[in-house]
C-alpha positions in Angstrom: 26.0 -13.4 -19.4 25.2 -10.5 -17.1 23.7 -11.1 -13.6 19.9 -11.0 -13.3 18.2 -9.1 -10.5 15.8 -11.2 -8.4 13.2 -10.0 -5.8 12.5 -12.2 -2.8 9.2 -12.3 -0.9 8.9 -14.2 2.3 6.0 -15.5 4.5 7.0 -15.6 8.1 4.1 -17.9 9.3 1.4 -19.8 7.5 -1.6 -17.6 7.0 0.4 -14.3 7.1 0.9 -12.2 4.0 4.0 -12.3 1.9 6.4 -9.4 2.4 9.2 -8.1 0.2 12.4 -9.4 1.8 14.9 -7.9 -0.5 16.6 -8.2 -3.9 20.0 -9.5 -5.2 21.9 -10.3 -8.4 22.5 -13.8 -9.5 23.9 -15.4 -12.7 20.8 -17.7 -13.2 17.7 -19.0 -11.5 19.5 -21.9 -9.8 22.1 -19.7 -8.2 19.3 -17.3 -7.2 17.4 -20.1 -5.4 20.6 -21.0 -3.5 21.2 -17.3 -2.6 17.5 -16.8 -1.5 17.6 -19.9 0.8 20.9 -18.8 2.3 20.0 -15.1 2.8 16.3 -15.4 3.7 15.9 -18.8 5.3 19.2 -19.6 6.9 17.7 -19.5 10.4 14.3 -20.9 9.3 12.6 -17.5 9.8 10.4 -18.1 6.8 7.9 -20.8 6.0 7.7 -20.0 2.3 9.7 -17.9 -0.2 8.8 -16.5 -3.5 11.7 -15.8 -5.9 10.8 -13.5 -8.9 13.0 -12.2 -11.6 12.7 -8.4 -11.6 12.0 -8.5 -15.3 8.8 -10.5 -14.6 7.3 -7.7 -12.5 5.1 -5.3 -14.5 4.5 -2.0 -12.7 1.2 -0.3 -13.1 1.7 3.4 -13.6 -0.5 6.5 -14.2 -3.4 5.1 -12.3 -6.4 7.4 -12.8 -8.0 8.9 -9.7 -11.5 7.7 -10.5 -12.9 8.2 -7.0 -12.9 11.5 -5.2 -11.8 10.5 -1.7 -11.3 14.0 -0.4 -14.1 13.4 2.1 -11.8 10.9 3.8 -9.1 13.4 4.4 -9.5 15.8 7.3 -7.6 18.6 5.5 -9.9 18.4 2.5 -13.2 18.4 4.2 -14.7 21.2 6.3 -17.1 19.8 8.8 -18.2 23.2 10.0 -19.2 24.4 6.5 -21.0 21.1 5.8 -22.9 21.4 9.1 -23.8 25.0 8.2 -25.0 23.9 4.8 -27.1 21.1 6.3 -28.7 23.5 8.8 -29.5 26.0 6.1 -31.2 23.4 4.1 -33.1 22.2 7.2 -34.1 25.8 8.0 -32.7 25.5 11.5 -29.9 28.1 11.1 -30.2 31.1 13.4 -28.7 34.1 11.6 -27.8 35.9 14.8 -25.9 33.1 16.5 -22.9 32.9 14.1 -23.8 29.6 12.6 -25.1 27.8 15.6 -28.5 26.1 15.5 -31.3 27.7 17.3 
């Protein structure tokens, strides 16, 4: 029987989120539990461990970009042009000042 790959997630303190600690190969779940305890809780640096066979993890791929978040990015959003557009709509743009409000 080939070794299975297991992923380990650890919680450092109660109330803290779980973080991926690492992965390893083991012949079965019992051996994986022993390995996880030895590798990730030997010095009691975790309060809780999650042991997950990698085959049980289902990645979500090709997520659609349903929301345009370019306004959150500085490089995709020109504040000067947006201000100019707003001033033009408000009628406060002085044509002789190069885009500055009167």
